[in-house]
VMD Tcl script that builds the backbone (N, CA, C; Angstrom):
set m [mol new atoms 264]
animate dup $m
set s [atomselect $m all]
$s set {name element resname resid chain x y z} {
  {N N MET 1 A 0.838 -1.174 0.000}
  {CA C MET 1 A 0.000 0.000 0.000}
  {C C MET 1 A 0.884 1.238 0.000}
  {N N THR 2 A 0.509 2.210 -0.783}
  {CA C THR 2 A 1.240 3.469 -0.798}
  {C C THR 2 A 0.396 4.533 -0.121}
  {N N TRP 3 A 1.072 5.369 0.604}
  {CA C TRP 3 A 0.397 6.473 1.270}
  {C C TRP 3 A 0.387 7.671 0.335}
  {N N PRO 4 A -0.514 8.619 0.572}
  {CA C PRO 4 A -0.638 9.764 -0.346}
  {C C PRO 4 A 0.656 10.547 -0.531}
  {N N ASN 5 A 1.495 10.662 0.496}
  {CA C ASN 5 A 2.710 11.448 0.364}
  {C C ASN 5 A 3.924 10.597 0.000}
  {N N GLU 6 A 3.710 9.326 -0.274}
  {CA C GLU 6 A 4.805 8.409 -0.572}
  {C C GLU 6 A 4.952 8.235 -2.078}
  {N N ILE 7 A 6.179 8.167 -2.537}
  {CA C ILE 7 A 6.441 7.951 -3.956}
  {C C ILE 7 A 6.308 6.459 -4.227}
  {N N ALA 8 A 5.527 6.104 -5.216}
  {CA C ALA 8 A 5.335 4.686 -5.546}
  {C C ALA 8 A 6.633 4.099 -6.089}
  {N N LEU 9 A 6.949 2.889 -5.655}
  {CA C LEU 9 A 8.160 2.221 -6.113}
  {C C LEU 9 A 7.879 1.463 -7.399}
  {N N THR 10 A 8.779 1.569 -8.315}
  {CA C THR 10 A 8.684 0.826 -9.563}
  {C C THR 10 A 9.825 -0.175 -9.604}
  {N N PRO 11 A 9.738 -1.221 -10.427}
  {CA C PRO 11 A 10.832 -2.185 -10.490}
  {C C PRO 11 A 12.182 -1.547 -10.813}
  {N N ALA 12 A 12.177 -0.487 -11.585}
  {CA C ALA 12 A 13.434 0.164 -11.940}
  {C C ALA 12 A 14.021 0.942 -10.765}
  {N N SER 13 A 13.180 1.308 -9.767}
  {CA C SER 13 A 13.682 2.090 -8.642}
  {C C SER 13 A 14.114 1.216 -7.478}
  {N N LEU 14 A 13.924 -0.085 -7.572}
  {CA C LEU 14 A 14.309 -0.994 -6.503}
  {C C LEU 14 A 15.640 -1.647 -6.822}
  {N N ALA 15 A 16.378 -1.980 -5.799}
  {CA C ALA 15 A 17.650 -2.656 -5.994}
  {C C ALA 15 A 17.808 -3.721 -4.924}
  {N N THR 16 A 18.579 -4.743 -5.211}
  {CA C THR 16 A 18.758 -5.829 -4.256}
  {C C THR 16 A 19.741 -5.474 -3.159}
  {N N ASP 17 A 20.539 -4.416 -3.346}
  {CA C ASP 17 A 21.498 -4.048 -2.318}
  {C C ASP 17 A 20.904 -3.113 -1.272}
  {N N GLY 18 A 19.606 -2.870 -1.316}
  {CA C GLY 18 A 18.942 -2.051 -0.317}
  {C C GLY 18 A 18.832 -0.592 -0.693}
  {N N GLU 19 A 19.562 -0.149 -1.689}
  {CA C GLU 19 A 19.472 1.240 -2.103}
  {C C GLU 19 A 18.271 1.436 -3.005}
  {N N GLN 20 A 17.681 2.609 -2.905}
  {CA C GLN 20 A 16.560 2.931 -3.764}
  {C C GLN 20 A 16.839 4.260 -4.432}
  {N N GLY 21 A 16.176 4.460 -5.524}
  {CA C GLY 21 A 16.331 5.723 -6.222}
  {C C GLY 21 A 16.902 5.532 -7.599}
  {N N GLU 22 A 17.187 6.641 -8.229}
  {CA C GLU 22 A 17.620 6.595 -9.613}
  {C C GLU 22 A 19.002 5.989 -9.787}
  {N N GLY 23 A 19.879 6.141 -8.799}
  {CA C GLY 23 A 21.234 5.626 -8.912}
  {C C GLY 23 A 21.367 4.162 -8.546}
  {N N ALA 24 A 20.297 3.541 -8.044}
  {CA C ALA 24 A 20.369 2.144 -7.625}
  {C C ALA 24 A 20.429 1.231 -8.835}
  {N N LYS 25 A 21.158 0.155 -8.686}
  {CA C LYS 25 A 21.263 -0.827 -9.755}
  {C C LYS 25 A 20.440 -2.048 -9.375}
  {N N ALA 26 A 19.578 -2.478 -10.275}
  {CA C ALA 26 A 18.743 -3.646 -10.013}
  {C C ALA 26 A 19.387 -4.875 -10.637}
  {N N PHE 27 A 19.741 -5.819 -9.814}
  {CA C PHE 27 A 20.340 -7.059 -10.279}
  {C C PHE 27 A 19.493 -8.220 -9.810}
  {N N ASP 28 A 19.485 -9.297 -10.575}
  {CA C ASP 28 A 18.794 -10.502 -10.133}
  {C C ASP 28 A 19.772 -11.352 -9.315}
  {N N PRO 29 A 19.327 -12.480 -8.752}
  {CA C PRO 29 A 20.228 -13.295 -7.931}
  {C C PRO 29 A 21.469 -13.786 -8.668}
  {N N CYS 30 A 21.439 -13.839 -9.977}
  {CA C CYS 30 A 22.596 -14.297 -10.756}
  {C C CYS 30 A 23.518 -13.140 -11.125}
  {N N GLU 31 A 23.262 -11.956 -10.572}
  {CA C GLU 31 A 24.059 -10.765 -10.830}
  {C C GLU 31 A 23.981 -10.307 -12.289}
  {N N ALA 32 A 22.915 -10.631 -12.967}
  {CA C ALA 32 A 22.730 -10.153 -14.335}
  {C C ALA 32 A 21.875 -8.890 -14.285}
  {N N GLU 33 A 22.315 -7.864 -14.950}
  {CA C GLU 33 A 21.583 -6.609 -14.933}
  {C C GLU 33 A 20.279 -6.746 -15.713}
  {N N HIS 34 A 19.216 -6.185 -15.160}
  {CA C HIS 34 A 17.923 -6.246 -15.834}
  {C C HIS 34 A 17.930 -5.339 -17.057}
  {N N ASN 35 A 17.399 -5.831 -18.140}
  {CA C ASN 35 A 17.240 -5.000 -19.328}
  {C C ASN 35 A 15.977 -5.446 -20.046}
  {N N ARG 36 A 15.559 -4.668 -20.972}
  {CA C ARG 36 A 14.325 -4.958 -21.690}
  {C C ARG 36 A 14.625 -5.582 -23.048}
  {N N SER 37 A 15.636 -6.389 -23.112}
  {CA C SER 37 A 16.038 -7.009 -24.361}
  {C C SER 37 A 15.075 -8.126 -24.740}
  {N N LEU 38 A 14.898 -8.306 -26.010}
  {CA C LEU 38 A 14.050 -9.385 -26.500}
  {C C LEU 38 A 14.833 -10.682 -26.686}
  {N N ARG 39 A 16.126 -10.642 -26.465}
  {CA C ARG 39 A 16.957 -11.820 -26.699}
  {C C ARG 39 A 16.497 -13.055 -25.930}
  {N N PRO 40 A 16.161 -12.963 -24.636}
  {CA C PRO 40 A 15.690 -14.170 -23.941}
  {C C PRO 40 A 14.418 -14.747 -24.559}
  {N N LEU 41 A 13.531 -13.878 -24.996}
  {CA C LEU 41 A 12.302 -14.361 -25.628}
  {C C LEU 41 A 12.591 -15.032 -26.964}
  {N N LEU 42 A 13.523 -14.463 -27.718}
  {CA C LEU 42 A 13.889 -15.070 -28.995}
  {C C LEU 42 A 14.548 -16.429 -28.787}
  {N N LEU 43 A 15.368 -16.537 -27.753}
  {CA C LEU 43 A 16.003 -17.825 -27.466}
  {C C LEU 43 A 14.965 -18.875 -27.079}
  {N N GLN 44 A 13.953 -18.471 -26.315}
  {CA C GLN 44 A 12.877 -19.397 -25.970}
  {C C GLN 44 A 12.088 -19.811 -27.200}
  {N N ALA 45 A 11.840 -18.866 -28.082}
  {CA C ALA 45 A 11.106 -19.178 -29.307}
  {C C ALA 45 A 11.889 -20.157 -30.167}
  {N N VAL 46 A 13.185 -19.926 -30.310}
  {CA C VAL 46 A 14.021 -20.821 -31.112}
  {C C VAL 46 A 14.063 -22.211 -30.476}
  {N N ALA 47 A 14.167 -22.270 -29.150}
  {CA C ALA 47 A 14.194 -23.565 -28.476}
  {C C ALA 47 A 12.879 -24.323 -28.682}
  {N N GLY 48 A 11.762 -23.614 -28.612}
  {CA C GLY 48 A 10.469 -24.257 -28.845}
  {C C GLY 48 A 10.315 -24.739 -30.273}
  {N N LEU 49 A 10.783 -23.940 -31.217}
  {CA C LEU 49 A 10.704 -24.341 -32.621}
  {C C LEU 49 A 11.599 -25.548 -32.910}
  {N N ARG 50 A 12.780 -25.568 -32.291}
  {CA C ARG 50 A 13.660 -26.727 -32.486}
  {C C ARG 50 A 13.048 -27.990 -31.893}
  {N N GLN 51 A 12.377 -27.833 -30.757}
  {CA C GLN 51 A 11.709 -28.985 -30.146}
  {C C GLN 51 A 10.565 -29.468 -31.044}
  {N N ALA 52 A 9.812 -28.542 -31.605}
  {CA C ALA 52 A 8.734 -28.925 -32.520}
  {C C ALA 52 A 9.294 -29.608 -33.760}
  {N N ARG 53 A 10.402 -29.085 -34.281}
  {CA C ARG 53 A 11.025 -29.687 -35.470}
  {C C ARG 53 A 11.509 -31.098 -35.168}
  {N N CYS 54 A 12.047 -31.292 -33.971}
  {CA C CYS 54 A 12.510 -32.621 -33.571}
  {C C CYS 54 A 11.339 -33.596 -33.470}
  {N N ALA 55 A 10.229 -33.132 -32.895}
  {CA C ALA 55 A 9.044 -33.989 -32.776}
  {C C ALA 55 A 8.494 -34.349 -34.156}
  {N N LEU 56 A 8.462 -33.381 -35.065}
  {CA C LEU 56 A 7.985 -33.658 -36.414}
  {C C LEU 56 A 8.929 -34.611 -37.149}
  {N N ASN 57 A 10.226 -34.462 -36.903}
  {CA C ASN 57 A 11.207 -35.340 -37.511}
  {C C ASN 57 A 11.041 -36.772 -37.008}
  {N N CYS 58 A 10.834 -36.911 -35.694}
  {CA C CYS 58 A 10.630 -38.243 -35.112}
  {C C CYS 58 A 9.374 -38.890 -35.684}
  {N N TYR 59 A 8.328 -38.095 -35.872}
  {CA C TYR 59 A 7.092 -38.623 -36.457}
  {C C TYR 59 A 7.335 -39.085 -37.890}
  {N N ALA 60 A 8.064 -38.287 -38.655}
  {CA C ALA 60 A 8.314 -38.634 -40.058}
  {C C ALA 60 A 9.158 -39.896 -40.170}
  {N N VAL 61 A 10.102 -40.076 -39.269}
  {CA C VAL 61 A 10.957 -41.264 -39.307}
  {C C VAL 61 A 10.172 -42.502 -38.879}
  {N N ALA 62 A 9.238 -42.332 -37.933}
  {CA C ALA 62 A 8.490 -43.470 -37.406}
  {C C ALA 62 A 7.434 -43.994 -38.376}
  {N N THR 63 A 7.001 -43.174 -39.319}
  {CA C THR 63 A 5.974 -43.601 -40.269}
  {C C THR 63 A 6.569 -43.682 -41.675}
  {N N ASP 64 A 6.019 -44.569 -42.468}
  {CA C ASP 64 A 6.497 -44.698 -43.844}
  {C C ASP 64 A 6.049 -43.526 -44.709}
  {N N THR 65 A 4.800 -43.116 -44.520}
  {CA C THR 65 A 4.268 -41.987 -45.290}
  {C C THR 65 A 3.680 -40.973 -44.314}
  {N N PRO 66 A 4.446 -39.946 -43.944}
  {CA C PRO 66 A 3.917 -38.952 -43.012}
  {C C PRO 66 A 2.765 -38.167 -43.633}
  {N N ALA 67 A 1.885 -37.704 -42.792}
  {CA C ALA 67 A 0.735 -36.929 -43.262}
  {C C ALA 67 A 1.208 -35.639 -43.930}
  {N N HIS 68 A 0.431 -35.190 -44.901}
  {CA C HIS 68 A 0.773 -33.982 -45.643}
  {C C HIS 68 A 0.856 -32.772 -44.709}
  {N N ALA 69 A -0.034 -32.719 -43.717}
  {CA C ALA 69 A -0.042 -31.593 -42.779}
  {C C ALA 69 A 1.244 -31.557 -41.956}
  {N N ALA 70 A 1.791 -32.722 -41.610}
  {CA C ALA 70 A 3.040 -32.771 -40.842}
  {C C ALA 70 A 4.207 -32.256 -41.675}
  {N N VAL 71 A 4.203 -32.573 -42.948}
  {CA C VAL 71 A 5.268 -32.089 -43.830}
  {C C VAL 71 A 5.178 -30.572 -43.979}
  {N N GLU 72 A 3.962 -30.062 -44.140}
  {CA C GLU 72 A 3.776 -28.614 -44.239}
  {C C GLU 72 A 4.183 -27.927 -42.943}
  {N N ALA 73 A 3.846 -28.535 -41.806}
  {CA C ALA 73 A 4.219 -27.964 -40.511}
  {C C ALA 73 A 5.734 -27.911 -40.365}
  {N N ALA 74 A 6.414 -28.957 -40.806}
  {CA C ALA 74 A 7.878 -28.965 -40.741}
  {C C ALA 74 A 8.466 -27.865 -41.616}
  {N N ASP 75 A 7.873 -27.649 -42.778}
  {CA C ASP 75 A 8.341 -26.569 -43.652}
  {C C ASP 75 A 8.143 -25.200 -42.997}
  {N N LEU 76 A 6.997 -25.008 -42.339}
  {CA C LEU 76 A 6.731 -23.741 -41.661}
  {C C LEU 76 A 7.683 -23.531 -40.488}
  {N N VAL 77 A 7.976 -24.599 -39.750}
  {CA C VAL 77 A 8.919 -24.488 -38.639}
  {C C VAL 77 A 10.305 -24.137 -39.167}
  {N N ASP 78 A 10.703 -24.756 -40.261}
  {CA C ASP 78 A 11.995 -24.433 -40.871}
  {C C ASP 78 A 12.049 -22.971 -41.308}
  {N N ALA 79 A 10.961 -22.478 -41.880}
  {CA C ALA 79 A 10.911 -21.079 -42.312}
  {C C ALA 79 A 10.999 -20.140 -41.111}
  {N N ALA 80 A 10.322 -20.483 -40.018}
  {CA C ALA 80 A 10.368 -19.649 -38.817}
  {C C ALA 80 A 11.765 -19.638 -38.209}
  {N N LEU 81 A 12.416 -20.801 -38.191}
  {CA C LEU 81 A 13.784 -20.863 -37.680}
  {C C LEU 81 A 14.750 -20.062 -38.527}
  {N N THR 82 A 14.538 -20.078 -39.838}
  {CA C THR 82 A 15.380 -19.293 -40.740}
  {C C THR 82 A 15.169 -17.802 -40.502}
  {N N ALA 83 A 13.901 -17.412 -40.283}
  {CA C ALA 83 A 13.596 -15.998 -40.039}
  {C C ALA 83 A 14.188 -15.529 -38.718}
  {N N LEU 84 A 14.152 -16.370 -37.699}
  {CA C LEU 84 A 14.682 -15.995 -36.393}
  {C C LEU 84 A 16.194 -16.066 -36.331}
  {N N ASP 85 A 16.800 -16.726 -37.293}
  {CA C ASP 85 A 18.249 -16.879 -37.304}
  {C C ASP 85 A 18.957 -15.541 -37.417}
  {N N GLY 86 A 18.366 -14.610 -38.124}
  {CA C GLY 86 A 18.992 -13.312 -38.305}
  {C C GLY 86 A 18.516 -12.270 -37.307}
  {N N ALA 87 A 17.657 -12.670 -36.365}
  {CA C ALA 87 A 17.135 -11.716 -35.374}
  {C C ALA 87 A 18.229 -11.335 -34.382}
  {N N PRO 88 A 18.152 -10.122 -33.839}
  {CA C PRO 88 A 19.191 -9.682 -32.883}
  {C C PRO 88 A 19.184 -10.452 -31.596}
}
mol reanalyze $m
mol bondsrecalc $m
mol representation Tube
mol addrep $m
């Protein structure tokens, strides 16, 4: 709860070393500085796509004639992985 004369705390104004304010540095338990980078999300997306590609590959190997939809899905996953390959 914030009181009327109290400044509301935001995640950027909090720090793990007990200091508050603009000069405080916010670090997580692994000592990695917080940032708003999309890189972790892109890495998760690539990992999920690789897992999907592996599952589709296992399905294709296990059957003599894979379904047409599975082949199309594998092509789409490959295209998504190619598109994400050049992402920052």
